[in-house]
VOGU-3710 file (C-alpha; in Angstrom, 3 decimals, decimal comma):
1> maaphdnpta> -46,308/-77,176/48,642  -45,292/-74,405/46,312  -43,911/-70,933/46,892  -43,514/-69,130/49,181  -42,328/-72,131/51,216  -38,994/-73,758/50,652  -37,800/-77,331/50,981  -38,156/-79,486/52,918  -41,907/-79,863/52,448  -44,326/-80,626/55,259
11> aelteavrdw> -44,483/-84,238/54,124  -40,677/-84,537/54,061  -40,397/-82,993/57,531  -43,054/-85,292/58,948  -41,380/-88,383/57,494  -37,948/-87,333/58,766  -39,206/-86,668/62,293  -41,190/-89,908/62,393  -38,125/-91,887/61,309  -35,865/-90,028/63,729
21> laddvgtadg> -38,211/-90,559/66,672  -38,529/-94,261/65,867  -34,844/-94,890/65,183  -33,033/-92,578/67,606  -35,148/-90,946/70,288  -37,368/-93,932/70,993  -34,390/-96,186/71,646  -32,219/-93,775/73,685  -32,205/-93,153/77,415  -31,113/-90,092/79,381
31> ppnrfhlrva> -31,115/-86,303/79,174  -30,527/-85,906/75,429  -34,062/-87,199/74,934  -35,520/-83,974/76,313  -33,641/-81,948/73,725  -34,545/-84,362/70,935  -38,193/-84,295/71,872  -38,127/-80,496/71,913  -36,623/-80,453/68,420  -39,243/-82,920/67,219
41> tnvldivare> -42,040/-80,856/68,744  -40,769/-77,707/67,059  -40,596/-79,441/63,671  -44,099/-80,813/64,054  -45,324/-77,326/65,010  -43,816/-75,980/61,779  -45,514/-78,719/59,797  -48,865/-77,983/61,445  -48,564/-74,257/60,682  -47,608/-74,948/57,063
51> ielgpgqvda> -50,594/-77,258/56,655  -52,892/-74,645/58,209  -51,513/-71,482/56,597  -49,771/-72,766/53,484  -52,664/-73,046/51,024  -53,820/-69,467/51,632  -50,235/-68,242/51,452  -49,700/-70,038/48,142  -52,786/-68,353/46,690  -51,792/-64,906/47,994
61> havrleqlgv> -48,253/-65,338/46,680  -49,538/-66,269/43,220  -51,702/-63,129/43,163  -48,749/-60,950/44,158  -46,551/-62,481/41,458  -49,294/-62,019/38,878  -49,541/-58,332/39,831  -45,852/-58,005/38,938  -46,354/-59,863/35,668  -44,303/-62,934/36,551
71> sddreladai> -45,355/-66,539/36,985  -43,027/-67,711/39,760  -40,154/-66,769/42,065  -37,516/-67,824/39,516  -39,000/-65,512/36,883  -39,135/-62,682/39,433  -35,492/-63,248/40,417  -34,420/-63,332/36,771  -36,352/-60,135/36,028  -34,757/-58,362/39,002
81> rsgaidyrde> -31,279/-59,590/37,989  -31,734/-58,415/34,407  -33,144/-55,045/35,463  -36,527/-55,725/33,837  -38,056/-55,254/37,302  -36,591/-52,683/39,673  -36,078/-54,170/43,140  -36,434/-50,658/44,590  -40,048/-50,444/43,380  -42,404/-50,467/46,372
91> svrsliwdsv> -44,635/-53,194/44,892  -41,618/-55,474/44,450  -40,346/-54,756/47,955  -43,838/-55,357/49,328  -44,127/-58,708/47,548  -40,771/-59,832/48,873  -41,598/-58,608/52,382  -44,964/-60,377/52,344  -43,250/-63,587/51,210  -40,766/-63,364/54,078
101> vdklavanpr> -43,567/-62,689/56,567  -45,460/-65,739/55,247  -42,363/-67,906/55,663  -41,772/-66,643/59,189  -45,442/-67,138/60,120  -44,809/-70,829/59,484  -41,161/-71,270/60,498  -40,956/-68,956/63,533  -43,970/-66,738/64,287  -42,337/-65,581/67,526
111> ylernpr> -39,809/-63,679/65,431  -42,648/-61,638/63,944  -44,001/-60,863/67,410  -40,600/-59,528/68,474  -39,907/-57,745/65,163  -43,098/-56,272/63,725  -42,909/-54,483/60,371
//
């Protein structure tokens, strides 16, 4: 998966949780299992949201970057650092905000419910 999502990827998260469940949670007894299973469920929920929302977010992010005349996040960051693009410009702030919202929609949509724009 490309921008706006960061590492680890959905595939990496899925593999890590599968291995963890098989190696640690599946062989342990007692109360820590409840916590471990909750962590695993949360990670799998993130993966499911990234699979569902990610492709559309990638396309929307590419369009926003294109509107600013840059090809990727690195080029945008470099342009902001050099002063070629003014971070105070509303279109730049909007792009960055939309990228953060997309990330939160995958990582923790409850945060967006509690903290609307």
